N, C-alpha and C positions, 0 to 999 in steps of 0.2 A: 601169452596165456598158456595154461595147461592143455595138454591133449589127453582127454580121458580114454582109457582103453578098457575093453571088456576082458573077461576071464580068458578068452581065446586069443587075446592080444590084438584083436581088430579094434579100429577106432570106434568109439561109442558116439555115433552121430548125434543121438538125442542128448547125451551128456554134454557133448561139445556145444551144441546149440544152447543148452541151459546155462552153461558157464559163460558163454558169450553174452547172453541176456543179463546175467548177473553183473558182469563187468560194465555193461552199458548202464544199468540201473545204478551202479556204484558211482557213476559220474566220470569215468575215465574218458580221455580225449581221443583214444585210438587203441587199436589192438594189433599185436604182432602174433601171427600164427606160425607155429613150427620152429620157434627159437630154441635156445638151449633148455629153458624151463619146459618147453613143449616137446622135448625129446625129438627135436627135428632132425638130428643127425641120423636117426633110424627110420625116418619116414621115406617111403618111396615117392617117386615123382607123382604117381596117380593119387597116393594118399594125401600128399601135401596139397595138391590142387583141389581134391574133394573137401579137405578140411577148410580151405579158404572159401569155397562155395557155401558150405554149411554156415560158417560164421557170418559171411556177408548177408545171407538170407535171415539169420537170427537177429542181426542188429538193424535190419531193414534200412540200410543206407544212412543211419543216423550218425555213425562215427566211421572214420577211415579204417580200413583193414589192410595191413601190410603183411607180407610173407617173409619169413627168414629163409635164406638160401645158405645151407651149410654143406660145402662141397670140397672135393679134393683136386679138382681140375677145372680149367675154364670151360671145357666142353660140358661137363656135368652141371656146372653152375648155370650155363646158358640154357640147358634143357629145363632145369628146375625153374628158372626165372620166366621162361616163355610159358611154361605150364601154369604157373600161378597168375601170370598176366592174363592168360586166356580164361582163367577162373574168376577174374575180376579184381585181383589185388591192385591197389593203387600205388604201391611202392614196395621196396625191398629193404631188408636188414641183412647185411652180409659181412661175416668175419673173413679174415684171410683164410686161405686153404688150411683146413684144420688138422690134417694128418701130417703133411709135409709143411711145417711151419715156415712162413716167409714174412720178413719185415723189410726187405730191400725195396726201395721206392720204385725202381724200374719194374720189378716183378709184380708188385701190387698194382701199379698203374695199368699194366697190360691186363691183369686179371679183372679189375673193375671196369675197364673200358670194354672188354669183351661182353661183360654182363649188361652194362647200360646200353651199348649199341645193339646187342642181341634182343633185349627185352623192351627197349625204349621206355623203361620205367625209372623214376628217380630212386636213389639209393642212399641209405644210411650206413656208413662204415661202422662195424661193431669191433671196436679195438679191445679185444678180450684176451689175447694170448700173452700171459705174463712172460713167457720165454721168447716171444717174438712180437713185442709191443712196437707198434709204429710210432716213431717220435713225432713230436708236434710239427717239426719242420717238414717231415715226410707227409703228414696229413695235409698240411697247408699246400704243399706242392701238388698232391693228388687232386685236391679240390679245385685248385686254380686251373689245372689242365683238363678237368672233366666237370662241366657245369651240372651234369646229372647227379653228381654227389652232393646231396643237400644237407647232410648232417653227420655227426659223429656221436656214437654211443660209447662212452668211455667206461671201461671196466678195468680189468687187470689189477684190481685192488689198488689203484694208483691215484690218490688225490692230487699228487704233485703234477701229473700230466693233465688232469682235469683243470686244475688252477691255471696251468700254462695255456691250455686251450681257450679258457675264458679270457685270459689276458690278451690273446692274439686274434681270436676268431669270433668273439662275442658280436652278435649282430650280423655277421657275414653268413653263417650257416646255423642250423639248429644244433644245440649241444645238449646231450642227455647223459644222465649219470646212471650207471649200473653197478656202482660200488655199494653193495646192498646194505651193509651196516652203517653206511655214511650218507644215506639219502638226505637226512636233515641238513648236515653241513653243506652238502652239494647244493641244495635249494637255497641256502643262505648265501652261497657264493654267486648264485645267479644263473644256474642252468635253466634251460627252457622246460625241462621236465625229467622224468625218469622212465626208462623202459627196463624193468628189473624183475628179478625173482621176488624181491620184497613187495613190489606192487602187484605181482600175480597172487601172492599169498594173502596180502592185506590191501586189496584195492580201496575199500572204503576209508581205511585209516590213512593210506597214502594220499588219496585225494584231499582228505581233511588236512593233512600235514601241509600239502602244497598250498591250499587256500589260507591256512593259518600263517604261513611264512609271507605270502603276498599281502596279508592284512596286517603284518607286524605283530601278530599274536605269538610271540616266540615261546612264551611259557607253555602254551598249548602244544605247539609243534615239538618242543623239546620233550614234553611229557609223552607224546606219541613215540618219539624216537627211543626213549628209554624203555618203553614197553616192547617195541618191535625188534630193536637191534639184538637183544639177547636170544630171541628166537632164531634170528638168522645165523647167529654164531653156532647154534646147535644144529643148523641145517647145512652149513657151509662145508661140505665134504664132497668127494668125487661123486657120490650117489645123491647129490642134492635134489634132483627131481623127485626121487622116491621119498626122501625125507620131507620135502615140501608138501607132497601129497598127503603124507601122514599128518603133518601139522594141520593142514586144511581139514582132513577127516575128523580131527579132534573137535572142530567147531560145528560139526554136523553138516557141513557143505561137502557134497560129493564131487570129486574131480577124477574119479576112476582110479584104477590101479596103475603102478608103474609097469612099463613094458619089459618083458624078459629080455636079457638075463637079470635085470634089476628086480629087487624084492623089497617088501616093506622092511623098514628098520626094526631090529629086535634088540633085546638086552639093554645095555647102557645107552646105545644110540637112541632107542625109543624113549627111554626114561628121561634123557636130557631134553628131548623135544617136549615131552609131556610137562616137565618141570618148568621150562621156559614159557610154555603156553599158559600154564596155570598162574605163574607169577605175573604174566602180562594181563591176566583177566580175560583171555580169549575163550569164553565159554559158549556153548550152544545158545544159551538164553541171550547173552549180550549180542551175539552175531545176528540172531533173529530180529531183535529190536532194531539194530542198526540197519538191516536190510529193509525193514518196514519203513524206517525214516527215509531211506534212499528212494524207495518206490513212491512215497508221498511227494518228494521233491521232484521226481521225474514226471509225475502227473500234473 
């Protein structure tokens, strides 16, 4: 989920709680706090723990709340994981060390073991680094050696690795797609779900797409894909959290400003997002109607 920030760059607790409630009403099955979309790499230990507490209170225990741990060392990762455990998180989402990229199985095994032993929480590996992507064989070895690793979130824009994971690990662990413009094909292949920027920006539509695929309503699911994917392509740049927040703001839903040094997109970047959102029909009116429908379902 997004982390809303105030003008002074502090976390907007009220906005965070509001967004958490919106996600719950949208029908999502769980929330990850402080991930890449949530600008988690810039959150302090205290901020991440407080964000977890706010979200858990907002969803009133109705859906699981996990925390992302984005760190550069085992010691930092263990500190973060203990803090969010004490705040009430039920699990972790953890990429490899993100500054000094590592894909060697031995290094990753030690890193994830330190986190799971230190926190006693289950962990989803976030396989996100295109320049240090863990191979399927490595992931299989990591999970076999550490039963606290309960899933893989495959990103790195790599459908080939996702397909291979499904071929070798389906049913053994949970497999999630974060290949944002390919969520529909991922669901068709049989992933357990998606934890993604796409689902943060479009939770209602992503839940609907998931249910449509499960029901075999592929025309409906493909139609949603064709509306959503062009928006993600306009967002998918290094400043994607800022671009994503801009896209959401165009619908009338507030998720706060991006945290400095990031800024709102301007010029051609802003225009491309506006054009994709308009073409997809993501207007304030349509979003308000959809939220009303979600609230009726929740009641």
